[in-house]
N, C-alpha and C positions, 0 to 999 in steps of 0.2 A: 635449620630453621634457629633464630637467634631468642635469644630469652627474655621474657616479656614481662618483665617488671607489676606491669601495670593488672596481669590477666588475673589476680586475685582480687586486688582490688576492686576492680568493675564485678566479680561474681559479687562477694560482697557488695557492690553499690546495686545489682542488682536486683538483691534479698530487701534490701532495704528499700530500694523504688516500691516493690510490690507492698510494703504495710506490713513487713514481719516487722513487730515492736519488741520480742525478744533472742537472740540469736545466743547461740552457749558454742566457745569453742575450745576445745579439750588439746591441748600442746606443750611440750615441754618448752616451746620455742617462744617464750610470751615477748620476747622484746619483737620480735620479728609480728609476730600479732597482731600488734600494739602498732608498730608501725602503719600494717594495716589499715588496720580499725583505723587510725588518725587519717590516713588518705581518703577514705570509704566518708568520715564524718565531716571531713574539712570541706568550711562554705556552704553546709545544710545546718537548715533551722531542725529542731531546736539547739542550740549550742551544745557542747560536752564537756563533762567533767569526767576524773577519774578518782575512782576510789582506790582504797588500799588500806588493810589495817596497821603500818606502819606511817601514814602521812595523813591519813582521810581522805576526805574530800578537795582536792584542786582541782584547778583551771584544766580543761582538756588540750588544749593549744600553746599555753605557754607553762605550762604545769609549775604552777607560783601558789605558795600556800596565800591564803586571803582571806575574805571572811567566814570562809567554815571553820571557824577553829572547834574543838571538840567534838571530829565526827569519828577518831577513829574505831569508834565502836559503830558499827555496821547498822545495826538499827538505830543510834543516833543520824546517820547519814540519810538511812533509808526515809526514816518520817520528817529529815529538813527537805529531802527533795520531794515528796507525798505533798507538802506543805504548801509550797512556792505556788504564787500564783503561775508564773511562766516554764514550762515544761521546760527537760532535762536531758539528754542523754546522755545517761551513765555509759560508762566505762568500769567494768569492777573486776579485779584481780582477786583471784582465790577468797572470793566471798564462798563460793559452795562449802566450804568446809566450817564456815559461821555457819549454815541454817540448821542444824542441829538443837541452835540455838529457836525456842519455843517464840519468842519475840522477834528477831529478828526475821523469821520465816512469816511471821504476819503482816510485818510491814514490809516486806519485799512481796507480798501479793496485795497489800496495798497500793504498792507505788505499782504494780503491773495495772491492776486495774484500774487508777487512775489514766496511766498513758495512752490505757485503748481510748478514752477518751480526746486526749489532750494531746497525742501524737509523740508523746515522746521516745525512748527507745532504751533498751539495755541491751550490755553485750558483755557477758561472764567470758573472763580468761582464766581459763582453772587448770591446771596441770594434774588432773584426777577427773575422772568422769563422777560425781558424786552427788549431782544436786537432788535434792528430793525428786520425789515421781511427780507430785503435784507443781514443782515447777517445771520439770522435765517436758510434761505434756505439753505447756505453752510455748514452748524453744524450739528453734531450727536450729539445725547442728548445721556452723560452717567450717569444712574440711582446713587445713592450713598443709598444705603438699611437701613434703619431702624435697631437697631440692632436686631437679632431673639433672641428664649430662648439661642442657648447654650451660642451665645455673652454677652449677660446680665448674665446672670452665669458668665461670666469671669470675665466682670469688674465690678460687685460686689466682686469677690473674689479679685483682684488687688484694690480694692477700702478699703477692710476692713485690707487689710496689709498691705497699706501704713496708713492703721491710727492707726492700731495697733505697728508701729513702730512711731509714732509720741507722744503717750501714748496708752498705753497696753488695749484692749477693752475685753469684754468677748460677747462671742454668742453661744445661745441657741434656735437654731433653728432646730424641727425635717423635718424629710422630706414632710410630705404634707403643711407646712409651707416656706418649699424651693422652691414649687411650684406654693404656694398663691405667692411671692416675684415675681416671673418671672414675673403671670400674671399681677400683680399690675404694673409693672414697665416696659412691655411692650408698643408698642406706644410711646415712649417718644423716646428723641438723646440721644448720648452718655452722652453729659456732662449733661444732667437734670440727670440724673439718677446717674452719680457719687455723682452730689448735695445732691440727697435725701438721698444715705447713710450717705454722711458727716452728712446730718443736724441731721439725727434720731439716729445716735452715739456721737454726741456730747453732749448731754447737762445729759448723766450717763452713756456712756463709756461699751454702752451694744447695739447688737442686737437679740431682741428677738418677740417672735409672738405678744407681746403688740405694737411692731412699728408697724404692719400692718395697722393697722387700719390711721395712721398716713401718709404713705407710700399710702394709695388712695385718702385719704384729697390733700395732695397733689397734686396728679396728677389729682385730678377734675380743682383744681387752674390751671395748667397747661396751658389744656386743655382748659376751661374757657376760659383766659387769648387768646390763637389764637382765640376764638371767630366761629370757625366751628364744630367740635366736643366737645360733654360733655358729662361726664356719667353723666347716670341716675339712681336715687333711684327705683331697680324696688322688694319691699316688696310683690307688687300684686300678689295674687294666685288664676287660674282659679277659684276659689269658691268664688273670689271677682267677680264675673262677672256675673250676671243674666243674662240668655238667652246663644246666640251663640254656642247654644248646636252642630253644623255641624262644628264651628271652631275647635270649644275642640276636639272634634274627629278624626278629619284629623288630628289636632297636637298630638294629643296620641298616635295613630297609628304607627307616627314617630318619636316619642320620644327615641328610642331604635335605630333607624337609624343614629343617628347624635353618634355614640359611634363605637370602631372599632369593637365589636363584627357585627354591622351593615356591614361595612365596609368585615368582612369575610363572611359575609353572600353574598356574590353578591352586597349591596345597597350601592350607593353613596347618601352621604347626600343631604337633600332637600338645597334649595340656596335661599327661599324664597317667600312670598306672598305680595299680592297689597291689601289693604281692602279702597273699595270703600263704601261710603255709606253719612247718612244724619249728620248734622252735629250734637255733642253730643249723637253721638249712641254710645259711648266706644271704639273707633278705639285705640286712644291712651295707653285706660286702658291696651286693648288687650295686644297690643303693649308690653308693661310691663310685664302680666300675661305670656306673649312668655316666652321672658329673664327667668323668676321664673321657668318654666316648664322646658325649656334647660339644665338650671342652668347654665346661663352664663352671664357674665355681657353684660348691656346694654348702648351701645353706640347712641346715638343721632344726625343726623345731620342737619344741619338747611341750607339749600339751601338759604335762603334774604342775608345769612351771605357770602356766599360765591363771591359776585359781589362786584367790586371796579373798582374804574376811570380809573388806569394806565390800558392800553392796557396789555394784555398777561396776568394779576394778578389774574385775575377769573380762569381763567384757570389751571393755577399753583395751587390755593387754594383747586382746585380741585381734582386737582391728587396727592396733597397732602395730601387732608384730605381721598382721597380712599388707599393712601399709607400706612399711618398711621393704620386706619382700617386692614388693612391688616397683619401688624406688631403685632397689639395685639389682632387679632385671636387667640383660637373662642371668638364671640363676636357676640350679635344680634345687625345688625345697625338699626337701626331706623331713615327712611329719613322722617320728619311730614311733611305733606300737601306737597306733590312731585311736586304738580300742578303748587307753589307760585314762586319755582325755575327755571323752568324750560316752564314756562305759553308761550313765543315768539315763542318756538320749532315747537306749535301745528299750528300756524298762520305765516301769512307772518310778518318776523321779520323786526323790524326796531330799532334792537340795534346793527345794521352793521353784523349779522350773531354770534353775540356771543351767544346767550342762545340755536341755533344750534351747535357748537361745543361742547359745554357744556353738552349738551345732547348726542350729541355721547360720547364723552366722558364717561360720563356713561357707557350708553350700552354696548363699549367696555370692560370696567369694570365688567360688569354684566358679558359678555360671555364668559369673560377669565378667571375669577379671579380661583386660584386652594384654598387659602386659605378657612378656616369653617369659613365662615362671611355670618350668618343668615339674611339676607336681609327683613324687615318690611316697606311695603312704605304703607301711607295711604293719602288718596286724598278724597276733598269735592266735587267739582268742575271738572266734566270730560270734560267741553268742553274743560276746558285748557292741559288737559293730551295732549300732542303728540299721538297719534295712532299705533306707533311703539311700544311704552310704554307696550299696552294693546294687542301687539302680541300672541298669544301661544308659549310658550317659556320662554319669560321674566323673567316668575316667575311660581313657581309650580303650584301654584290656584289662579283664584281670589275672590276676596270673597266682596260678596254684606253686609253691615248692614246696616240693616232696623231698625227700629222705632219699641219700643217692642210692642207684643202682650200683653192682660192684666194676662193671666198666669205671663209672664216674669215681667212685671209692677210691680204686687204685690210680687215676688219675690226683686224686684230692690228695694221696700219700706223696706222689709226686713232686707235686705244686709247693707240699708245706715243709719237704726234706732238701729241695733245693734253695728256699727260702733262710733254711737252718744252714746255710751251705756244706752242706751234705749229698754225695752223689747218687741220685735213687738206683744208678744201677746198679748199683752195691749191695743193694735190697730186695728182699722176696715181694714184688711189689704185690703179685697173686696169693699170696697167702696173708697177706697185710689186710689186701679189699678183704677175700673169703672170711680172716677171723672178725671182720668191723662191722657185719652186717648188722643193718640197723642204727647204725651210729650216723649222728647228722655231719655235715662235715665241720661245727665248732668243734663236736667232739674227739674227731678224727686229730685235731689239730691239737687237743689236750693233751691227745693220747702218748702222744709226740714229745709233747713239751714236759709232760711228767716222765717217761723214759729216759731225755735228756737231763731231768733235775736227779736223780737215780744213777745215773751213771755219771754224772758229774762229780756228785757226794764221792762217791767209789774212784773215783781217779781212772777211766776208761773211758772208752768211745761208744757211742749208739749201736745198735745192729738192729738185726731186723727180731732178734729173740727177746731181747730188750722191750720194741715195741710195742710184739706181741703180747709181751707179759703184762704191761699198761692195759694194751687192750683189753684183754681177758678180766681185768680185775678190774674192771670198770664198767658195770650194767650199765646200758644208754637208757634214753627218756623214753625211748621207744618199747624198751623191753620193762620198766617200773610206772609208766602211763598206756601200755596196751590199746587198752578200750579205747579210752580218748583220741589216741591217735589211730586207729580203725574207723571211729566215728567221721573224724577229720576227712581222711582220704574218701570215705562215701558221699560226705557232703557237697564235697570238692566235684566231686564226677557230674557233666552238666552244665555247673553254674563258674567254672575257672577255666582257664588255659592253662593246662600242664606247662611249666616253664622249663619241663624238658622233655 
């Protein structure tokens, strides 16, 4: 399907045609949003004006300073518009930040009241979601989506033609590499995409397969800077995880359902799983292995980074993160320690209902999403999880990751020894597995690392005795928190599918 540049304009036209006099657009892409609004309002009555704190009121079509001097203060601009005999459609840039001023808020409410009778319109374009509740209740939100694959392809094509006019460039990209470029650039803004293309062709005046890694690195930097989503390297395969046999079988049975072949067969793609269990049991490693098994990028959402001191900003961050995840699909979205982000939603809230609102937004996205985003949520503290999250249908399945049994501990020792270039056959794996009863996979790995540090400092090599010494010298969490662990296992019986 070809990219339709008029689709967002038509959606906004429909909102304006329905008589919605107050519209809010929250986006980092102000220039793109302004183009959409201008296209929708062009030729409509009443005429359009644009306000910003730097220029005051200007004509919306020619953007030339005219008779509206000394309107840089928003209250002055709003009062001027409210007093005009003929109505005006106002596009206000970054006005929300000024509405803490009582005079400005009052002037805006007066203008909105007048517009209801005169037919004037107000469109807010802001970078954050800080409209006062009294104004937000009068507004309809208009979403400016991130570019999809067709639009990304169009942006890349335009940017390459632009660069070629400046100085000739060489493009040597195959069909498979073209698909990877679209995947690497998905979830980014239009300006970020343009800048990445400029960066990769700047040095050698060429776009080749060798630039793909740089695109992905730049995407990681951009997402990391935003602080909510993070691209995670997922080299792990299911062979790198000891145990979890039932989880592996479940994933294997659904791997083909992720393809077009599964859709033709009549299957809907799996939507996600919740991994509950003990700390260090391998839940995080399993999330990485799932991405590798499904051959999808792994994107981690940090719930703790969502919270902001400004009213409305936390909800905006969550909405933007989920919108970005949809735009990057197909992906595996990993919400690590999900209980930390929505803990207050499980109890009497002490944060003014923020956690409940954010949790509600997450549940709505989980229920309504149509993009191929496979959700993997991990949790350690079941008490902190809102009961609604555990309801059947939220996830395809809920797995409980328990402590490894002796045969699995033996496999885990083997995996981590081999990972550190040691021959497992030279170790007494049976003795190590028996000594590590009650250890999680992470604690087994740490015992090997600790033993290697000791022998390296002493100028020797690692052996069974040194690993046994490390195991016996560090009691596991199952010993220091035995009562909690037993309660957790009892709770999981009948409520979760054992991962092993």
